LUMROGU-635217 format. One line per 3 residues: number of its first residue (from 1); for each residue x, z, y of N, C-alpha, C. Coordinates in steps of 0.001 Angstrom, whole numbers, plus 500000, padded with zeros to 6 digits. Atoms other than C-alpha are relative to their C-alpha. Layout:
BEGIN
NUM	X:Z:Y:X:Z:Y:X:Z:Y  ...
//
This chain:
BEGIN
1	500823:498832:499659:189821:863952:009941:500318:500508:501397  499592:499550:498687:191848:865022:012947:499559:499033:501092  500431:501002:499026:191059:861732:014703:498498:500152:500292
4	501429:499840:499809:187341:862316:014137:499707:501223:500882  500211:498789:499209:187548:865850:015564:500378:499766:501463  499607:500293:498618:189393:864574:018628:498938:499170:500705
7	501039:500836:499383:186731:861934:019233:498743:500827:500316  501175:499139:499760:183912:864485:018847:500270:500928:501183  499664:499117:498890:185750:866861:021185:499959:499252:501338
10	500044:500795:498773:186165:864107:023773:498569:499752:500439  501407:500225:499674:182457:863386:023558:499358:501274:500551  500532:498728:499513:181620:867087:024017:500444:500269:501432
13	499490:499791:498649:183860:867314:027071:499279:499092:500994  500692:500958:499132:182236:864210:028514:498587:500464:500312  501375:499548:499795:178730:865646:028019:499945:501210:500923
16	499978:498833:499141:179658:868954:029649:500291:499614:501443  499721:500483:498644:181130:867136:032644:498771:499333:500602  501206:500663:499507:177993:865041:032929:498930:501029:500359
19	500966:498951:499703:175826:868157:032767:500356:500729:501290  499565:499312:498783:177910:869801:035474:499719:499176:501244  500254:500868:498847:177407:866785:037733:498503:499779:500241
22	501451:500170:499860:173625:866904:037224:499393:501364:500328  500438:498650:499630:172477:869966:039201:498565:500310:499566  501387:499751:500381:168792:869501:038333:499914:500445:498541
25	499995:499621:501418:169403:869581:034581:500673:501349:499800  499316:498714:500103:171865:872442:034990:499081:501138:500453  500944:498998:499535:169250:874322:036974:498901:500273:498995
28	501038:499837:501014:166647:873698:034290:500500:500846:498837  499438:499274:501142:168983:875088:031630:500291:501448:500354  499550:498661:499628:170253:878108:033550:498955:500752:500834
31	500885:499293:499072:167808:878902:036351:498617:500255:499419  501360:499833:500484:164538:878402:034478:499819:501260:499158  500165:498727:500721:165102:881242:031966:500035:501215:500925
34	499945:498889:499064:166051:883532:034870:498700:500119:500796  501274:499984:499270:162926:882518:036786:498893:500564:499123  501027:499510:500910:160740:883133:033750:500132:501499:499760
37	499790:498569:500194:162315:886533:033121:499553:500791:501220  500373:499301:498768:161814:887519:036761:498493:500047:500174  501445:500055:499805:158211:886363:036900:499263:500868:498990
40	500705:499227:501015:157121:887861:033599:500376:501479:500054  499567:498608:499971:159161:891019:034096:499540:500767:501222  500299:499299:498762:158368:891819:037734:498649:499623:500608
43	501171:500467:499263:155446:889701:038977:498705:500085:499217  501218:500053:500799:153003:889704:036057:499571:501421:499643  500525:498663:500245:150783:892764:035756:498523:499892:499675
46	501398:500071:500419:147538:892948:033794:499221:501276:500296  500683:498777:499590:146730:896410:035135:500244:500209:501490  499710:499940:498561:146623:895854:038910:499559:501320:500625
49	500309:498789:499238:146673:898864:041221:499899:499646:501481  500124:500149:498544:146025:899336:044928:499138:498788:500364  500948:501064:499704:143084:896948:044905:499216:500356:501255
52	500737:499757:498769:141315:896561:048226:498532:500274:499674  501388:499611:500248:137957:898318:048190:499366:500438:501316  500761:499574:498825:135505:898495:051082:499121:501181:499595
55	500843:498839:500294:133667:901812:051259:499039:500224:501159  501064:499782:499019:130371:902290:053071:499456:501408:499783  500376:498590:500129:129761:905998:053665:498798:500290:500883
58	501225:499682:499270:126197:906879:054652:499687:501491:499972  500175:498557:500070:126659:910605:054115:501357:500638:500253  498734:499371:499636:129363:912666:055763:499973:501461:499558
61	499955:498636:500516:130229:915798:053825:501316:500212:499276  498793:499682:500768:132972:917550:051910:500045:499216:498705  500041:500694:501285:131802:915898:048707:500396:498527:500136
64	499660:501412:499825:132056:912355:050059:501487:499841:500322  498560:500073:499709:135530:913066:051452:500820:500249:498740  499317:499745:501268:136536:914454:048066:500009:498755:499133
67	500087:501221:500802:135331:911290:046342:500980:498953:500516  499067:500978:499438:137317:909114:048737:501444:500369:499662  498636:499573:500327:140457:911176:048168:500307:499766:498527
70	499786:500191:501441:139991:911029:044401:500210:498524:499671  499839:501433:500240:139635:907242:044487:501382:499533:500448  498654:500372:499536:142812:906906:046534:501070:500534:499050
73	498996:499376:500864:144713:909291:044298:500088:499331:498630  499952:500697:501287:143803:907207:041251:500991:498848:500017  499077:501119:499737:146140:904529:042732:499381:498637:499702
76	500640:501288:500256:143625:901857:041759:499425:499386:501271  500753:500488:498851:142010:901581:045193:500720:500309:501313  499649:499805:498597:143091:901086:048785:498711:499826:500789
79	501329:500000:499400:139947:902009:050713:500029:499452:501421  500179:500566:498659:138802:900067:053789:498610:500403:500483  501322:499563:499540:135971:901790:055725:499237:498854:500671
82	500886:500941:499311:133020:899635:056831:498930:500814:500712  500882:499207:499140:130630:900739:059538:498587:499462:500101  501350:500556:499858:127650:898408:059414:499524:499418:498675
85	500557:500526:501251:125311:897389:056572:500254:498495:499867  499768:501416:500269:126151:894055:054995:501431:499560:500207  498605:500391:499737:129751:893998:056230:500821:500016:498717
88	499241:499894:501234:131134:895153:052902:499666:498891:499014  500397:501073:500927:129120:892605:050902:500581:498670:500431  499401:501243:499519:130375:889802:053124:501500:499980:499706
91	498578:499917:500332:133964:891000:052642:500220:499740:498513  499898:500228:501438:133374:891025:048882:499813:498521:499684  500291:501414:500245:131943:887505:048976:501149:499099:500442
94	498897:500809:499486:134843:886166:051030:501303:500258:499263  498779:499701:500733:137379:887686:048651:500968:500874:500760  499123:499127:499228:138783:890048:051289:500202:501342:499308
97	499883:498774:500787:138134:893029:049003:499570:499708:498577  500346:500155:501412:137820:893429:045249:498786:500841:499623  501100:499087:500288:135263:896256:045361:499278:500373:501285
100	500765:499374:498925:132514:897638:047563:499369:501255:499413  500524:498712:500459:131674:901326:047108:499043:500520:501066  501032:499556:499055:128453:902588:048734:499567:501416:499629
103	500504:498627:500145:127721:906290:049167:498695:500088:500786  501316:500091:499336:123974:906524:049956:499734:501197:500909  500407:498846:499191:122287:908760:052543:499522:501151:499100
106	500445:498793:500706:121498:912328:051456:500720:500191:498664  499249:499875:501244:124153:912071:048750:500310:501470:499693  499619:498602:500218:125348:915665:049232:498785:500865:499693
109	501198:499204:500243:121822:917094:049403:499516:499830:498566  500469:500254:501363:120825:915414:046139:500982:500555:498970  499002:499481:500923:124106:916456:044515:499819:501509:499805
112	500168:498548:500076:123568:920142:045355:498709:500356:499264  501278:499739:500680:119960:919955:044134:500047:499672:498505  499937:500401:501399:121082:918498:040821:499207:498755:499688
115	500817:501216:500184:119210:915223:041349:500829:498787:499571  499097:501073:500432:122225:913097:040216:499901:498777:500931  500037:501138:499076:122611:910851:043279:500816:498830:499453
118	499308:501202:500468:123735:907293:042691:501183:499661:500907  498846:500550:499285:127141:905963:043694:500108:498546:499566  500040:501427:500336:126959:902164:043857:501375:499381:500162
121	498709:500689:499980:130088:900176:042995:499756:498529:499693  500103:501448:500182:130009:896385:043482:501407:499457:499770  498678:500522:500362:132900:894567:041824:499971:498479:499988
124	499822:501449:500079:134099:890992:042285:500520:499684:498606  499651:500221:501410:134070:889995:038613:500354:498551:499713  499577:501376:500266:135182:886384:039085:501256:499982:499130
127	498837:499848:500878:138434:887555:037466:499861:501332:499270  500254:498734:500706:137429:890149:034844:501263:500806:499736  498765:499281:500332:141064:891003:034045:500491:500878:501140
130	499491:499249:498860:141737:892270:037565:499121:501187:500361  500910:498920:499624:138770:894651:037708:499666:500953:498862  500447:499214:501143:138268:895999:034186:500486:501431:500016
133	499457:498647:500025:140615:898992:034291:499587:500802:501222  500392:499296:498776:139719:899835:037886:498559:500489:499905  501391:499585:500170:136000:899931:037046:499931:501246:499122
136	499991:498837:500901:136728:902338:034214:500508:501244:500706  499409:498857:499310:138683:904541:036622:499081:500614:501038  500861:499499:498928:135843:904935:039135:499331:501308:499595
139	500754:498816:500403:133690:907420:037226:500931:501171:499713  499059:498920:500310:136683:909398:035974:500552:500620:501278  499480:499484:498735:138042:909703:039516:498961:500856:500707
142	501071:499250:499344:134680:910839:040898:499809:501357:499326  500217:498750:500731:134246:913454:038164:501143:500982:500203  498850:499108:499840:137773:914838:038452:500059:500573:501407
145	500004:499496:498634:137394:915127:042229:498933:501048:500233  501102:499069:499767:134018:916847:042230:500151:501286:499199  499832:498805:500826:135067:919286:039519:500607:501155:500805
148	499361:498956:499196:137131:921155:042123:499099:500496:501126  500888:499598:498899:134315:921279:044702:498734:500683:499521  501240:499415:500515:131381:922223:042513:500310:501352:499371
151	499675:498644:500436:132104:925935:042298:498989:500965:500605  500929:499003:499482:130197:929109:042984:498564:499647:499679  501418:500298:500245:126463:928456:043431:499757:498602:499438
154	500193:501384:500483:126954:924738:042650:500752:499733:498694  499215:500205:501219:129059:925289:039537:499166:499413:498875  500864:500529:501060:126064:924469:037364:499882:498484:500063
157	500088:501463:499859:126200:920915:038726:501249:499287:499476  498743:500603:500443:129743:920392:037472:499820:499371:498621  500103:500660:501295:130244:918086:034499:500466:500925:498892
160	501030:500976:500329:129199:917794:031816:498586:500570:500157  499935:501454:499869:126803:916076:032189:500449:499604:501405  499500:500480:498721:127936:913905:035088:499018:500330:501118
163	500890:499681:498882:126541:915147:038429:499656:498774:500849  500206:501220:499206:126689:911596:039850:499740:498838:499051  500298:501202:500783:125176:908411:038474:500756:498831:500623
166	499180:501099:499494:127866:905769:038995:499416:498685:499478  500643:501263:500353:126110:902384:039029:500976:498862:500293  499058:501114:499863:128391:899374:038438:499235:498684:500008
169	500563:501354:499948:127311:895898:039497:501155:498998:500062  498965:501039:500027:129590:893035:038523:499438:498736:500640  500503:501151:499254:129024:890292:041062:500704:498714:499565
172	499500:501364:500178:129472:886539:040510:500365:499659:498553  499738:500230:501420:130233:886953:036796:499570:501262:499254  500477:498691:500472:128033:889828:035612:500313:500286:498541
175	499716:499778:501412:128726:889312:031920:501492:500043:499708  498553:499940:500192:132490:889197:032449:500527:498910:499085  499593:501098:500878:132836:885823:030711:501304:499395:500525
178	498677:500458:499567:136481:884794:030853:500010:498519:500342  499995:501445:499751:135747:881068:030700:499458:499659:501377  500519:500261:498655:133814:881316:033977:501092:500139:501048
181	498865:499875:499105:137099:882286:035581:501074:498959:499701  498900:500884:500403:139537:880133:033599:499660:498529:500193  500335:501427:499996:137663:876828:033371:500005:499412:501409
184	499859:500561:498644:137180:876310:037154:501449:499959:500463  498592:500009:499615:140826:877271:037603:500772:498853:499388  499322:501129:500636:141818:874535:035186:499934:498745:500861
187	500089:501162:499109:140615:871999:037742:501209:499956:500920  498851:499957:499101:143340:873148:040137:501302:499740:499252  498741:500136:500744:146047:873351:037469:500181:498574:499478
190	499889:501360:500554:145288:869994:035817:500279:498987:501108  499758:500927:498893:145066:868154:039130:501414:500147:500534  498645:499779:499485:148308:869752:040292:501039:499385:499070
193	499013:500517:500962:150175:868862:037107:500042:498486:500012  500021:501465:500095:149045:865259:036963:500373:499333:501314  499737:500637:498715:149144:864439:040662:501474:500123:500394
196	498601:499800:499591:152564:865965:041358:500943:499224:499084  499091:500657:500945:154194:864621:038195:499942:498481:500141  500125:501455:499936:152793:861090:038452:500591:499436:501279
199	499480:500523:498737:153677:860678:042112:501499:500203:500116  498563:499734:499886:157112:862263:041798:500819:498937:499284  499292:501037:500751:158044:859547:039319:500025:498674:500755
202	500204:501322:499403:156923:856706:041602:501225:499469:500732  498847:500482:499238:159827:856452:044069:501242:499971:499122  498853:499982:500907:162347:857433:041387:500002:498765:499103
205	500095:501205:500828:161073:854549:039253:500470:498781:500784  499567:501119:499157:161575:852145:042153:501524:499969:500107  498545:499937:499863:165141:853372:042531:500694:499601:498699
208	499401:500315:501294:165893:853103:038810:499906:498511:499692  500205:501422:500314:164495:849584:038548:500649:499073:501014  499339:500820:498995:166362:848402:041610:499058:499323:500958
211	500968:500623:499086:163193:847529:043516:499865:500753:501315  500071:499254:498749:163714:850149:046229:500498:499163:501172  499481:500840:498928:165807:847693:048233:498963:498997:500482
214	501045:500940:499602:162933:845227:048180:498958:500689:500886  500963:499267:499177:160571:847879:049541:500569:500269:501387  499387:499684:498717:163027:848865:052242:500167:498765:500885
217	499836:501236:499230:163397:845230:053273:498679:499479:500547  501308:500449:499527:159648:844829:053844:499681:500637:501345  500390:499394:498706:157939:845528:057194:499284:501341:499850
220	500741:498762:500207:156249:848560:055602:500749:501189:500586  499442:498762:499492:156824:851803:057458:499902:501083:498926  500044:498947:501019:157447:855034:055500:498589:500527:499710
223	501360:499491:500196:153901:856303:056083:499134:498996:499250  500781:501034:500684:152493:852966:054885:500370:499926:498523  499577:499963:501408:154570:853070:051714:499374:501204:499308
226	500569:498786:500564:153384:856640:051145:498519:499809:499685  501431:500203:500207:149747:855673:051586:499742:499077:498816  500183:500918:501117:150091:852755:049204:500333:500612:498651
229	499600:499363:501248:151771:854953:046623:498961:501007:499508  500836:498880:500432:149299:857841:046633:498519:499656:499878  501434:500294:500027:145907:856178:047209:499466:499668:498600
232	500539:500254:501346:145555:854828:043641:499809:501278:499191  500113:498761:500759:146096:858329:042311:498827:500857:500473  501173:499269:499526:143275:859684:044476:498797:499696:499104
235	501090:500380:500902:140851:857720:042299:500151:500670:498635  499768:499319:501280:142478:859170:039171:499630:501479:500118  500356:498606:499784:142116:862658:040627:498495:500205:500051
238	501462:499902:499946:138430:862023:041349:499400:499918:498600  500496:500129:501372:137877:860909:037747:500261:501290:499210  499691:498749:500689:139633:864010:036398:499064:501122:500454
241	500890:498961:499466:137515:866210:038671:498617:499903:499381  501334:500192:500579:134259:864711:037419:499986:500439:498534  499947:499642:501426:135331:865142:033784:500058:501518:499819
244	499827:498557:500158:136442:868770:034200:498738:500751:500413  501220:499320:499544:133351:869803:036179:498872:499785:499001  501054:500278:500977:131059:868097:033680:500173:500857:498745
247	499741:499161:501180:132709:869886:030750:499723:501463:500311  500226:498604:499614:132612:873198:032645:498512:500337:500010  501441:499735:499899:128868:872880:033272:499294:499860:498657
250	500759:500318:501225:127738:871369:029977:500478:500814:498805  499451:499353:501198:130079:872895:027398:500119:501509:500186  499719:498577:499813:131028:876266:028915:498928:500726:500806
253	501086:499365:499265:127930:876891:031018:500441:500725:501250  499527:499371:498760:129894:877762:034139:498993:499720:501116  500974:500234:498918:127503:878261:037079:500625:499215:501143
256	499563:500742:498814:127723:876052:040145:499056:500392:501133  500888:499390:499013:126307:878070:043033:500025:499302:501357  499851:500573:498666:127621:876219:046111:499719:498512:500032
259	500229:501435:499866:127168:872687:047468:501134:499178:499394  498996:500833:500675:128941:869995:045445:500889:499286:501013  499198:500758:499040:130063:868149:048560:501114:500865:500602
262	498957:499113:499486:131996:871210:049781:501185:500028:499035  498919:500051:500992:133958:871233:046531:500668:498641:500013  499431:501338:499937:134404:867473:046831:500999:499849:501131
265	499080:500067:498861:135981:867782:050266:501263:500797:499708  498840:499173:500336:138221:870601:049085:500900:499331:498979  499209:500693:501024:139302:868582:046053:500785:498844:500598
268	499316:501128:499349:140146:865556:048198:501215:500480:500783  498868:499457:499232:142331:867688:050475:501108:500450:499056  498991:499493:500934:144076:869353:047526:500721:498863:499279
271	499376:501140:500672:144685:866060:045700:500993:499316:500933  499102:500633:499034:146196:864576:048853:501275:500810:500187  498822:499135:499841:148504:867563:049327:500891:499927:498758
274	499216:500062:501241:149580:867440:045661:500748:498676:499900  499341:501301:500037:150342:863724:045916:501145:499936:501000  498928:499963:499002:152359:864261:049097:501172:500844:499502
277	498938:499177:500568:154285:867016:047341:500778:499222:498947  499322:500809:501011:155028:864724:044411:500857:498914:500620  499233:501042:499318:156143:861958:046757:501270:500597:500617
280	498834:499349:499401:158434:864399:048557:501055:500323:498950  499047:499696:501072:160007:865559:045299:500718:498741:499531  499389:501242:500492:160616:861945:044299:501118:499516:500905
283	498936:500436:499091:162724:861379:047402:501292:500778:499788  498805:499212:500293:165137:864078:046195:500590:499654:498635  499578:500275:501375:165416:862708:042647:500720:498659:499918
286	499269:501240:500228:167857:860056:041453:499452:499224:498814  500537:500667:501183:165930:859258:038279:498631:500580:499692  501307:499499:500405:162527:859648:036682:500121:501340:499275
289	499808:498739:500708:163891:862423:034478:500183:501147:500983  499824:498965:498993:165059:864378:037501:498692:500307:500717  501285:499789:499336:161691:863878:039151:499079:500865:499149
292	500825:499194:500895:159915:865300:036100:500511:501437:499930  499431:498659:500038:162321:868257:035995:499646:500775:501270  500379:499340:498751:161656:869026:039663:498521:500384:499991
295	501431:499694:500096:157923:868845:038999:499772:501245:499160  500148:498836:500874:158321:871397:036223:500353:501283:500744  499628:498839:499199:160054:873771:038641:498849:500432:500903
298	501156:499663:499166:156891:873616:040774:498813:500439:499160  501208:499751:500794:154276:873655:038019:500004:501395:499388  499961:498685:500646:155460:876813:036237:499628:501130:500965
301	500436:498952:499070:155261:879098:039313:498543:499838:500430  501394:500225:499610:151934:877469:040203:499036:500615:498999  500863:499422:501031:150442:878591:036900:500088:501525:500007
304	499790:498560:500128:151950:882082:036980:499668:500776:501265  500110:499248:498753:151718:883021:040675:498756:499679:500823  501165:500409:499214:148493:881365:041830:498774:500862:499749
307	501182:499253:500388:146109:883786:040141:499219:499324:498902  500694:500709:501071:145158:881313:037423:500131:500741:498668  499765:499393:501310:146755:882972:034386:500014:501518:500056
310	499881:498551:499866:147270:886505:035723:499368:500433:501325  500656:499540:498764:145507:888650:038358:500927:499925:501199  499201:500131:498783:146780:887774:041825:500209:501368:500642
313	499908:498680:499366:146047:891302:043055:500978:500910:499296  499089:499143:500747:148284:892766:040358:501464:499711:500250  498608:500367:499759:151431:891039:041574:500578:500814:501149
316	499381:499310:498855:153945:892793:043864:499898:499139:501253  500202:500682:498719:153893:891888:047535:500840:498739:500119  499135:501178:499872:156873:889523:047341:499470:498836:499180
319	500547:501069:500832:155211:887575:044516:498725:499433:500615  501201:500497:499326:151934:887360:046444:500358:499103:501176  499557:500861:498904:153760:885984:049470:500491:498655:499472
322	499545:501248:500603:155427:883418:047235:498815:499182:499509  501189:500701:500464:152066:882570:045700:499224:499348:501129  500726:500560:498856:150592:881971:049155:500593:498670:500465
325	499378:501266:499598:153062:879099:049652:499646:498862:499048  500352:501020:500986:151622:877232:046643:498614:499445:500283  501330:500580:499758:148748:874789:047242:498965:500408:498957
328	500939:499649:501069:147199:875739:043884:499282:501307:500312  500596:498699:499695:146577:879313:045090:498777:499836:500886  501090:500159:499034:144378:878177:047960:498857:499166:499425
331	501073:500805:500587:142495:875549:045997:499259:500779:498925  500664:499138:500973:141790:878063:043226:498905:500823:500669  500994:499205:499276:139993:880212:045798:498810:499151:500411
334	501101:500895:499623:137977:877229:046954:499115:499703:498801  500775:500359:501193:136927:876223:043424:499156:501179:499533  500746:498830:500475:135961:879722:042329:498986:500468:501034
337	500932:499598:498957:134357:880458:045676:498746:499147:500005  501156:500908:499968:132126:877379:045634:499180:500134:498722  500724:500017:501267:131243:877487:041941:499386:501352:499649
340	500468:498691:500453:130874:881227:041364:499350:500829:501102  500516:499153:498926:130169:882754:044789:499040:499281:500934  500907:500746:499138:128155:879978:046398:500540:499746:501386
343	499422:500307:498691:130584:879315:049226:499474:498679:500533  500267:501246:499318:129560:876717:051741:501282:499435:500590  498801:500636:499445:131916:874386:053580:500694:500917:500997
346	499399:499097:499015:132434:876938:056361:500845:501081:499354  499237:498962:500693:133628:879518:053845:501345:499478:499491  498762:500568:500545:136282:877142:052520:501020:499653:501089
349	499119:500477:498930:137761:876322:055938:501333:500749:500108  498681:499342:499915:140450:879070:056007:500990:499482:498957  499099:500502:501046:141872:877852:052688:500334:498524:500226
352	499741:501414:499750:141483:874179:053570:500946:499826:501189  499096:500073:498857:143232:874822:056898:501452:500163:499572  498643:499803:500510:146292:876127:055053:500471:498755:499249
355	499633:501196:500759:146242:873117:052722:500298:498821:500929  499770:501108:499061:146006:870684:055644:501345:500156:500690  498684:499757:499387:149000:872296:057356:501121:499652:499021
358	499006:500349:501021:150951:872011:054092:500124:498484:499864  499988:501452:500147:149948:868354:053814:500726:499312:501137  499330:500602:498838:151105:867523:057345:501511:500204:499910
361	498563:499710:500106:154470:869222:056800:500647:499170:498893  499457:500799:501105:154969:867468:053468:500081:498522:500373  499994:501407:499589:154051:864081:054963:501174:499714:500931
364	498876:500192:499079:156598:864510:057755:501327:500054:499267  498752:499883:500751:159298:865635:055340:500215:498783:499104  499868:501154:500888:158580:862806:052902:500364:498745:500783
367	499685:501172:499182:158630:860200:055664:501439:500042:500487  498611:499871:499553:161921:861554:056962:500970:499724:498862  499130:500194:501157:163442:861621:053476:500029:498540:499551
370	500070:501388:500452:162242:858156:052603:500754:499081:500940  499336:500846:499008:163433:856572:055844:499533:498565:499892  500345:501420:500082:163150:852876:056501:501264:499134:499890
373	498773:500757:500252:166726:851867:055740:500628:500489:498710  499295:499581:501221:169005:852087:052707:500697:501317:500202  499345:498724:499727:170848:854944:054419:498980:501115:499948
//
């Protein structure tokens, strides 16, 4: 019995030593729970505040200033003044703001007369979760603000009933259908998971099988090896894209407002960047298992911080900055922009530019890591 316990103890000691020498596995065991706690505890917020809202004021009066102050005080809105017609709608379409609030001409005159002037609120409803509570706060903020101004001769205009007709228009997803937001986002997440994981295993597999030396002995340069490794997966990514888009259109009825070729170009750029990222990770891994573990460290933040699963606008500033470093974040904007907002190729260029820069940096790092010698 004692001999058996000694043997089991020796085996336990051996396993702990092996775990200590494997930093990737140790990180997965220790760091991953801490990362998850940090992200879910600090970065995830289903009730986003301080959302950017463009405001077009066509009537200058005490009442309009009161409304603006009330909206700011609600903490749901950070107001951005616009000065020319159409500017706010373009900002909404480009995703620069989440809301556009329009105060019409003669607003104060109609309010004093009791004609219930309209206050138009346009909301970017591509992500219903990020706008729902804020939309509900608009009318309450307007009413609470005007209650203090409608006194004396205008006291009869004070609520109830509401002295202002707040008109809400949900743009790009008027019915607030969640699948119209989630399903296009799945294209980015699925491509990221498969492309990064499959490519990250490639070089690690060569090393495990002992064929890396054969590759290094060939005339192939690092960039040529990279191209040969990732090009077959581009075809797989194209097939996945066709399947996901077809299901989105046929099964879930997701609209497709923009040109298909613009999404095709964006997908090609994103797939290439994801493959380069996977190749880079593989150069740091000693085995296929390590490569998969490293991929998991990338995939989890990509799902949580990109705006796919939770509202991007609801995250604290540090989490948004971290999310901006993830390729998935930028491709998500391209997919939703083209499919739901009707973006053309020109609209996608800012996001594609970021992805191209990421791709160039990853290619240089991967080529340097791979090298062309055993050293």
